[in-house]
N, C-alpha and C positions, 0 to 999 in steps of 0.2 A: 362389223354391224356393233352400231350402241346400244349397248345394253342399261335396263335402267331399273335399279332395286326395287323389288313388288315385294307382296305378300307372300308369296313363296313360290321358289325362284331355283333352275337348275341349269347351266351350260358348262360346257367345254369352253375353254382357252389356251390355247399354246398349250395342249396336251393335258392342262388342267382343267380338274373339276369344282365349279366355284358352284355354292350355292348359298342359299338363304332361306330360312324357319324364321314368322313369327310364331310363338307358342302364346293360348290365352291370356297370359297374364301381363302381355306385353313386351316381353323378353324378346329379343332379336337377335339369332344366332345366322355367323354365318363363318363359312370356310372354305379353302382353297384343296383340296386334294391334290399334289404333285405327288404322281405315280413314283414308287421308289424312293421318295426323301425319307432318309433314317430318323428325322426327327422335327417336333412340332414348336412353333411358335403361338403359343395364347395370351390370349388378355380377355380382363373383364373390364368396361370401361363405360364411363359415364359422360355426356356431350354435355359437360359442366364443367366451368375454367372460372381463372378469377375474376374476367370480365362479369361474371354472374353473381357475386357476393354486392351485400349491401354494405354504406361504412362502418357500420360497428362490426362486419364478421372480416373485412380487409384482410387478407393472408389464412380464410382458414381452410380454402381448397386445400392448398399446398401443405398446411397443418395435419387434413386429412392424410392425405398421400404419408405423412410420418407413423401418425398413429395406428392406420390401418396394418403395419407390421406390429406392433406390439402388442397382439394377441385378441384369443376368442372365447368365449366362453368354452371351444375343444382343446386351445392351444395357444403356450404361449411364445412370446417372441423368438426364446431359441428355439421350441419345436421347428417355428416357420422355418428358421435358416435350416435346422439338420434337414428336414422334409428332401430342400434342394437340394443339400449337398449329399443326400444320402442317393439319388441319382446320379450324382455326375450333373448337375442344372443348374440354371442359371435363373435368377429371377427379381425386377425393380418397379419400378414405377414412373410415370409423368404425370407432371400437372402445367396444362398450356393454358392458355389465355382464355381457351376453347371447347376443352375437354380435357378429362383425367383417366391415366388408363394404368392397371396393374396385369403387369405382364410376366410372362417366364419362356424358357426354351428347354425344352429338355428329348430325351428319346422316345421315340412314340410309345413304345412298353408301360413311359412312366407317366400318357397324358392322363389317367385316371387319379392319380397321386395329387400332382400341381394343380386338376384343375377343381379337385376338392379342396386343397389349400386357399387357393386364390379365391375361390367363391364365397368359404367360409371365413376370410378375411372380408371379402364384399359386404356381405351380407348378415354378419354377426359380432364383428368389430367391438368391442368390448368399452373401450375410449376412458380406460381407469383416468380418475384424477392424480394420482401420483405418478404415472405417465405423460399425463398430457405438461403438468408442469416440467417432468423432465426435457419431453421431444420441443418443453419453449427456448428453453437451455441449448440446446441441441441446432433449432432454428434461427435464435440469433447469432450462434456463431458461426451459421452456413453464410447467413446475411453480411455479417464480420469480414466472411474470406471474402466473398463478391466484392465489399466497397475496399479490399487491397489489389483488386483487379481494373486496372485501368481499364481495357478491353471494354467489359464486362460495363464499366460505369459508362463509359461512353454510349454503348446500344442502349443501357436503361432511361438515359436523358435525353436522345433520338426518341423514341416511341413517347417517353413524354411532353417533350416537346413539339412533336407532330400531332399529337393527340391530347393536349392540354384539356382538363376537367372531362376526359371519355376515360371509360373504365379499362379500355383498350391501353391505355396510357402508361395503366398503374402497373409497379412491376410484381411479376406473379406470385412470387412469396411474402409480399409484403412489405411495411418497414418495419423498424425497429421499435417504434411509437406505437405502430398498429398491431405489433404481435404480444408486447408487453399488455396491453389494455384488452385484448380479446378473452373471453372468457371462454371455460370449457361447457357451459352449456350453449353457448354462441354455436362453435362448433360443433356440438352433439346436434342440436339443432338441423344445423346445414346439411350435415348427415341423415337423418331422418327423410329432411324432406326429399333428395336429391337421390340417396341411394335406395331405390325403389323397382321395385318389376319393369315400370314404363319407361324407363330410362336406361336402365342395362345393355350392353350391346356386347358378347359375346362375339372373340373372332378367333382363328384357329384355320393356320396354314402350317402346309409339310404333310407326314406320313400319317395323314387322317382320315375316316371314313367319315361322309356328314352324317347317315343313320345313324351310325354307332354313336356320334359326339353329340345330337341330338340328345336320343336316348337318358345319357350317359347324364348332360347336362339337367333331362327335368327331373330325372332321381333326384340328384346333388340336390336341388332346389326345393325339392318337395320333402326331404329329411330337414333344408335350414328352415319349414315353413314358409319359404318366400314365395307366393302363389297368391293369383289371385285372376281378378278377369280388368282386362280391359284393351287401352289401346296405347302404341306405344308414344312415348313425347313426340309431337310433329319437330320438325329439322328446323332450324334456325331460321329465319327470314332472310331474307338477302335486300334489304332496302335500299331504297338510292341513300347515299351518304349525306350527311346532313353539313353546316359549314361546320369546320373545326376552329379553335383559336389554334391560331400556330406562334410560337417563340420562335422569333427569326435568330439569335445567338442565345446560347446559353456556354458559359466557362464555368467548368469543376476544378476551383485551385486545388491543385493537390502538387507535391512534394515526388512527383515522378521521373525520370531520366529522360524518357519521352514525351513529347507531345502527341496525344492519341486525337485523332481528327475525325468527328464523322460528316462530311455535307449529306443530308436527308432532303427528303422532298416526299409530297402525300403521293399515294400511289393508287394502285387496282387491288380491287377485291381479290378473293381468290379461285371465285367463278367467274372471272370476267372473261369476254369471248377472246379479247385481245393478247390473254394470259402467254400463249405457246410464243407468239411474236416478241412478248417483252422476256421470256426466257432467254432464247435466243442475242437479243441484245443484249440483255446483261449479259452473258458468255464472253459478248466479244467486249463489253466495256470491262469488266472484271470479273471476268469467271475463271480466268487461270492464267499461267505462265505466260501465256502467249496473248493474253486481253490488252489492251490497249492500256488500260491502269498500272498495270504489269511491267510492260517496254517502255514509257513514257516517265514514270516515277522511279522505281526500281533498276531497271537493265540499264536504261539510258542516262540516268544522271545519277543513280546512287542514294536517292536521298529517304528510301523506307524498307526494310525486310520486308514487312508484312503490306502487301495492298491489295483488296479485293472490293467487289460492288453484292448485295443481295436485294431481293426482295422478301416483304413479309407480308403476306395475305390473310384476310379475314373475313369475314360473313358480308358484309357491307362498305368496306374501306381497307387501306394498306399504307405500306409506308417502304420508302426504298432508301437504301444508305450505303455511299462509297466512303470507306473504309482508310486509313495509315497511319502506322507510327513511325515519328522520325523524331527529329533534332529540333528541340524546339526553333531553331535560326531558320531552320527551313520549312517550317510549318506553312508562312504565307505563299511558298513559292508550292507547296503540295497540297493546298485550297485551290488556287488557282488553275493549276494541271488539270486537277479534278472535274475543274467546272468545263475547262475547256477540252478534254475530249468528252466529256456529255454533252456540248453544245454545238460540236464538232458533227458528232452522231445524229442530232436533232436537223441539222443544216445543211450539212451534205450527204447521208447517209452514210451507209457500209458498203465495202468492198463486198464482192461476190468470193475473193477466196476466202476473206473474213468470213462471212456466212456457213460457206463448208465449211469451214474448221469449228469453228462453234455447232454446228450440225452434229458434225463428227464426234467430236466430242460429249457433245449431251446426249445422242444416243447412244454412243456408247456405253455413256456411264451407265445409264437406264438398264440395259441389259445386263453389263454387270450385278448393277448393285438388286437388282428380284434374281439374281441367284439364289438370295439369302429369302429366310421361311419368315424370319422378323420382318423385311422389308414388304413380304407378300401380305402378311399380315398385317402390317399399318396402313398398307392400301385399302384393304376389305375394311378398316377402321375406317378413314377418311373417308370412302364413297359415303358410306353408312352415312357419318356423320355429317356432310357436307350435306352435296345436291340430290343423293341417291344414283349416279349416273357410273358405272362401271365399265372403265375401259380397258380392255388389255393394254399388253403393251405394245403389239404391232399398228394398235389404233394409236395411239399417243405415239407414238413416231410418224404415224401417216400425217397427224396433224402439223409435229416440229415441220416434215416436210413440204407441207404446204406453204410455208411461211417465204417470202419473196425480200427480196429489199425493200421494195414501199412500205410492205408490211413493218419490218426493222425503223424502218426511220420516221412513221409515222406515230408509233407507241414513243420513242424519244421524243418526239415535238411536244408529244400529248405531254409526259415527265415534267418537260421544263417550263411547261406551263402552269404546271403545279406550285402551292408555299411552298418554299425550301423551309428547311432549320440547318444551322451550324453549330456543331455541336463540340468543345473542344476540351480534351482533360489536361492538366498542366498552370504550371503558376507559371504568369506574367505572359497572359497570353489575349491579353483584353482587347491586346489592339488589332486582331482580327476581327472582330466586329465588323470594321469599313467594310472585309466581305461577305455578311451574310448578306 
């Protein structure tokens, strides 16, 4: 059965109880109780990412991720670190283009401590001016480190090339120029605007009792004065994508030993009905060592050590990429093979044995992945931020198993009909423009 996350909901899926509670303030609380689990993964998140920044605040979302760990009125940054170390737990944060999340994984008995620390960070960050300048330097070092990674450079360039002048095409962390330019007041106003009860989503999975967890959340938020009355912020709309300007060819001249290549296409959104067929098509094309890209580029010809394909979906659009790192003299051949393998899927389709292999790999990987409390917690967050539809693991697997060979060929045809961009990182590769 398909389930939608309503105002108040509790049901059982794979022996785990999934529950959702909406507080009067608009705060949303979702838990997945896994009987016998000794640990809990929990998070405080907002459905706000780098795409939601205005031009003057470019990089503010990622800046906040750093600053929330720098201290509150109750805790210093060292106090925050000691709190998690004292119970053998771990904490971190993630900034994406459509959400930001602060999370921890601890033993079940330490949930009150972990939740207290994370909600204190979320509701009462100091964002001290001196800390702000310190973290500005840290973020600039982080950006410089990324610029020394040719694969990362290629991925950022592909997003920008396929979504030119769109907020989804911007790098999550901002740029050197934007981080140097952004002010503490701008970042603080971003915090005050978005880190509010109507935007807060609290998720937990593992050895947790929903009713006890909700009572704990209510008490901690009341102590922080983080209360009120209102509805949660509506989920992000899923409009039909507009026409994006695409750069057919991008060459980032860099003195690396390898050519780093990405051939990318405009693709589908995260909620597209064909996403299950697309996932299997991607697995066949570049999802593992048995995939067409790996076999044709690495195993048969020895042209690259690493090659794969991937899909990145957002609310209204997405993009697809095929990657390889190779000797510059082999770059022309590698790009040609990439395009040939995708075109062959679109023209001739896949074989039944390929579909069976991809299905086994995908379904087996999903089953193993969701043994993790962190993965289960993130699944709750994704359902709440996305369409509100919650699917059990068995329901997800059923949708993959319903895909046939015609559906695989159909999504491949759909992909090759879209605009494409060729991104190459390395010196002396301008001649590849003729392949774009």
